Phi, psi and omega in degrees: 000135181274113181297331182294322182271331183228062183204187182243131180278136175231006176184179179294119183057030178237124182226155174224143183294154179299322180298317181292316182292326177291327175295316176297321181294322178298315177297319180300313182289328175296323180295322182258028181301130180083004180244163183279005178268002174295147183253149176249156178221155178206169178239132176232117181053047177065015176252127180280126180237125178248138181215155179157196183271139176240124177284134177227132180264144178280127178227035184276148176251337180254155180292155172246162181242129178269143176284160171291131192265111168049047180300327181288347178258357182299136181284115183283142175291160181297155180301152182295339180285347181293135182286158181295331183288344179272007181297334180292345180260017183297324180297317179294322180296319181293327177292320177296317179299326180294322179293328182277343182287128180295147180289142179284150179294154180299138180247174176294152186298134177236158183279128176298157184304324184288344182287336182242045179287346184267003181229184189287358182272355183287134177227140179278176187297322183293322179295322179294321178297314182295321181293322181296324179288317183293334183286348183270352172050087179300135179252327182225168178295328179295326177299318181298319179296320180295318180296322180297322180286333187259013185284334181287132181230154177288159178303323180293322177296318180296321178295321180295320179294318179296326182290330186255358180244117177241157179235152173257101183054045177085003182262100173274171178296135175212136183303327183277333185232035181284347176247117182200169178249121178299150180301131183296131178089350177292152191246139169229181176212159178225150178268118183222182174225175187286354179266359184265130178276176182303311179300324180293321177295320178298318180296320178297318181295314181293323179292324180300317182261007177055053180267130185285333184302151180285144176300334180292346180279353188236166176212158176255137181235141167272118181246115182269160179297334179288347184104350178296139183224122183233128179279133175286132180286164180295338182264003179279160179245098191304322183294318178292320178299319178299318179297318181292331179283343182099161186278338188286119181275355171286340180266319183208138177232158173257124182247144170264122182225166175291144181297322185266349181258332179287151178216148179280144178234110181291162183298324181300328178272322185298329183292346179258348191296322189278001176283158176290159183302316178301323179292317178297322178296321178293324176299317181297319179297316180296318179297322178296317179296318179294321178297316179298320180295318180294321178296319180295321178297317179296318179297317180296319180296313181291329176294319179295315179298322180295319179297318180297316181297319180295322178295318178297324178293324180290334180280345180286138177295154181294139179086351178280154179243147180274134178273000000 
């Protein structure tokens, strides 16, 4: 069977048969049985499509900048002319305001809050409420009074805010801390499918957290427990690559790193990385000694060949030429 014609692509000119990928997928889903990281598959026009959540670890060294989150959707407090006795109708006012608020244009798919309950991005309802208030930066005492009166929201408003506000390990947008570096090794996830290439996955991830940096500034790396590090090419399909690597993240993880700071580490080098410095120094010494011995052997060999050639030249009669 030709994998190219009846298979799933996972890289440039790289294919795997449907039978093989489904076998890997079965193992993958058994590992995550009962968890939201299980993957689903379907066929459309004889093309196998796999979709679900992909875990990605933060491995950034430089800060990122968060966009201002949905300011046009922020629930405005009632006008200052509204009497204090009408405060009991704030829920009705917020519902009316919701009907008058223009709908936001469709965005790239983001993971609902319940999809990433297993990692550090989960925030409960109270944290979201507190973050929304802190992001408005009170300027005067009158602002504080208005916010206190306007904190009650209808359930539909609260659901809309939760849908559009995500955090990176509890870090929501804040004017004072909108530039920061996510904790190294912390995990998030994005909902993707097997037809999405590396740049597309990067765009989904940045859009989910409303990060201003360009997707071209980042790259995805496969980081193995051995220390081996391989950069995913722009033509790779991260979800399929993840399935082929197996589900266990103790063996292999996908990291988000800077394009210019990340570097590949081949297995030949990675197998020495985790040793202590004295051990590594002894390895270097041994390699140096072995190199010196090999150089000495080559020198002796060429010296011997040169001597033989010179003797043969001396035995030739004068005026003769070598054929």
